[in-house]
Each structure stands twice: as C-alpha cells, then as structure tokens.
C-alpha positions as CSV (number, residue, x, y, z in Angstrom):
1,X,-2.7,-23.1,8.2
2,X,-2.9,-25.0,11.4
3,X,-2.1,-28.2,9.7
4,X,1.1,-26.7,8.4
5,X,1.9,-25.4,11.9
6,X,1.5,-28.9,13.4
7,X,4.0,-30.3,10.9
8,X,6.9,-28.3,12.4
9,X,9.7,-30.2,14.1
10,X,9.9,-30.1,17.9
11,X,12.3,-31.2,20.6
12,X,11.9,-35.0,21.0
13,X,8.7,-34.8,18.9
14,X,6.9,-33.4,21.9
15,X,4.6,-31.2,19.7
16,X,3.8,-29.1,22.8
17,X,2.3,-26.2,20.7
18,X,-1.3,-25.3,21.0
19,X,-3.3,-22.6,19.1
20,X,-6.3,-20.5,19.9
21,X,-8.1,-18.9,17.0
22,X,-10.0,-15.7,17.6
23,X,-12.6,-14.1,15.3
24,X,-15.0,-12.3,17.7
25,X,-14.6,-8.5,17.7
26,X,-14.7,-8.1,21.5
27,X,-11.9,-10.7,22.0
28,X,-9.8,-9.1,19.3
29,X,-10.2,-5.7,20.9
30,X,-9.1,-7.1,24.3
31,X,-6.1,-8.7,22.6
32,X,-5.2,-5.3,21.0
33,X,-5.3,-3.8,24.5
34,X,-3.1,-6.6,25.9
35,X,-0.7,-5.9,23.0
36,X,0.1,-2.6,24.6
37,X,-2.6,-0.7,22.7
38,X,-1.6,-1.8,19.2
39,X,-5.0,-0.9,17.7
40,X,-4.4,-2.6,14.4
41,X,-4.4,-6.0,16.1
42,X,-8.2,-5.7,16.5
43,X,-8.6,-5.1,12.7
44,X,-7.3,-8.5,11.7
45,X,-10.0,-10.8,10.4
46,X,-8.5,-13.7,12.3
47,X,-6.0,-13.9,15.1
48,X,-4.1,-17.1,15.9
49,X,-2.4,-17.2,19.3
50,X,0.5,-19.6,19.4
51,X,1.0,-21.2,22.8
52,X,3.2,-23.8,24.4
53,X,2.0,-26.5,26.8
54,X,4.7,-26.2,29.5
55,X,3.7,-29.4,31.3
56,X,4.1,-31.4,28.2
57,X,7.6,-30.2,27.3
58,X,8.6,-30.1,31.0
59,X,7.9,-33.8,31.4
60,X,10.3,-34.5,28.6
61,X,13.0,-31.9,29.3
62,X,12.4,-30.2,32.6
63,X,13.3,-26.5,33.1
64,X,15.3,-26.2,29.8
65,X,12.3,-27.6,27.9
66,X,9.9,-25.1,29.6
67,X,12.2,-22.1,29.3
68,X,13.8,-22.7,25.9
69,X,12.5,-25.6,23.8
70,X,8.9,-24.5,24.2
71,X,9.8,-21.1,22.7
72,X,11.9,-22.7,19.9
73,X,9.3,-25.3,19.0
74,X,6.4,-22.8,19.0
75,X,8.4,-20.4,16.9
76,X,9.0,-23.1,14.3
77,X,5.3,-24.0,14.2
78,X,4.3,-20.4,14.0
79,X,6.7,-19.8,11.1
80,X,5.2,-22.8,9.3
81,X,1.8,-21.3,9.7
82,X,2.9,-17.9,8.4
83,X,4.7,-19.5,5.4
84,X,1.5,-21.5,4.6
85,X,-0.5,-18.3,4.8
86,X,1.8,-16.5,2.4
87,X,1.6,-19.4,0.0
88,X,-2.2,-19.0,0.1
89,X,-2.0,-15.3,-0.7
90,X,-2.7,-14.2,2.9
91,X,-0.8,-11.7,4.9
92,X,0.4,-12.2,8.5
93,X,1.9,-10.1,11.2
94,X,3.7,-11.6,14.2
95,X,3.0,-9.7,17.4
96,X,5.5,-10.6,20.2
97,X,5.0,-7.5,22.4
98,X,2.1,-8.3,24.7
99,X,1.2,-8.8,28.4
100,X,1.3,-12.6,28.7
101,X,-0.9,-12.6,31.9
102,X,-3.6,-10.5,30.2
103,X,-3.6,-12.8,27.1
104,X,-3.9,-15.8,29.4
105,X,-6.9,-14.3,31.1
106,X,-8.6,-13.2,27.8
107,X,-8.2,-16.6,26.3
108,X,-8.9,-18.5,29.6
109,X,-5.6,-20.4,29.2
110,X,-4.7,-22.8,31.9
111,X,-1.7,-21.9,33.9
112,X,0.6,-24.4,32.2
113,X,-0.2,-23.0,28.7
114,X,2.0,-20.0,27.8
115,X,1.1,-17.6,25.0
116,X,4.2,-17.0,22.8
117,X,3.0,-15.2,19.7
118,X,-0.1,-13.4,18.4
119,X,-0.4,-13.8,14.7
120,X,-2.7,-11.6,12.7
121,X,-4.1,-13.2,9.5
122,X,-5.9,-11.6,6.6
123,X,-5.5,-10.4,3.1
124,X,-2.8,-7.7,2.8
125,X,-3.9,-4.1,2.0
126,X,-2.9,-2.9,-1.5
127,X,0.2,-0.9,-1.5
128,X,2.0,-2.9,1.2
129,X,5.7,-3.2,0.6
130,X,8.4,-5.7,1.6
131,X,10.7,-4.1,4.2
132,X,14.4,-4.1,3.3
133,X,16.4,-7.2,4.4
134,X,20.1,-7.5,5.1
135,X,22.2,-9.1,2.5
136,X,23.3,-12.7,3.1
137,X,26.9,-11.6,3.2
138,X,26.1,-9.4,6.2
139,X,24.9,-12.2,8.4
140,X,26.7,-15.4,7.3
141,X,30.2,-16.2,8.6
142,X,32.4,-19.0,7.2
143,X,34.0,-21.4,9.7
144,X,34.2,-18.8,12.5
145,X,32.8,-15.4,13.3
C-alpha cells in the first residue's frame, strides 16, 4: 500500500509525503478521541496517517507549497494507497475531521510535519454497500460552466 502511495505525482517531484502506521490499541484509541470521538476509528486493524513535510515542500515552493501543494500531493498519495487497498480486497475510510495538534502530539510528529488524513485499513464488514454517486453528467461541463 505504501509503495503505491509513494508512486503518486507531486509538485516538482518533491515527494514531501510521509506516513505513520499505527497498530497498537492505545494509540488507535487516542486517534479516535482526536478524531472528535469517532469511536470506529479505534476498531480499524491498521491506521495510516498521511502527513506532509512542510519544510521539504516549502524549500521548493514557499508559502504556496506549504499551504496548497502539500495538501494536493498528500491527497494524491493517499488516494493511491486507498486504490491499492481496494485492489487487494481491503476496505479503507478517509478521516479528515480531526484535531491536528492532538494527532501531532499522539504520533510525536515534528512541528514541520502536518497530518492531513487518517486512513483506516481493514477487511470490510459483510453487508457494506456502495454509497450513491452523482452521474457524470451532473458534474462535467463542456468548454465552460
């Protein structure tokens, strides 16, 4: 999964993403609390926290790199990870609602490493269903909006 993540494109090939894997129950429970009490977070067999090294992207692109490109690049890497998991028969859940400072503290992240996504990884429970998606015609515009 992480190999797939690191194959994502990035601004100027900076590859500023970093990942923390979490398997220990106590750490998963703390991440669930930091995710605004989303208890199911702690139930995942594995949690992968997708982060951005702001110093690395900042050296190449300054403020825009730290504020925007870091998020875009980490999102691409995280989606690669999630697609690879799906291909392997695993389920994932992207958690974007969390207290960044608490996650930094739990994972002992240095100040220049920003957590951007918490990804739950495991085998899906039976009976899960695909949520409805908008039709392509609802979101695609030709030539202009």
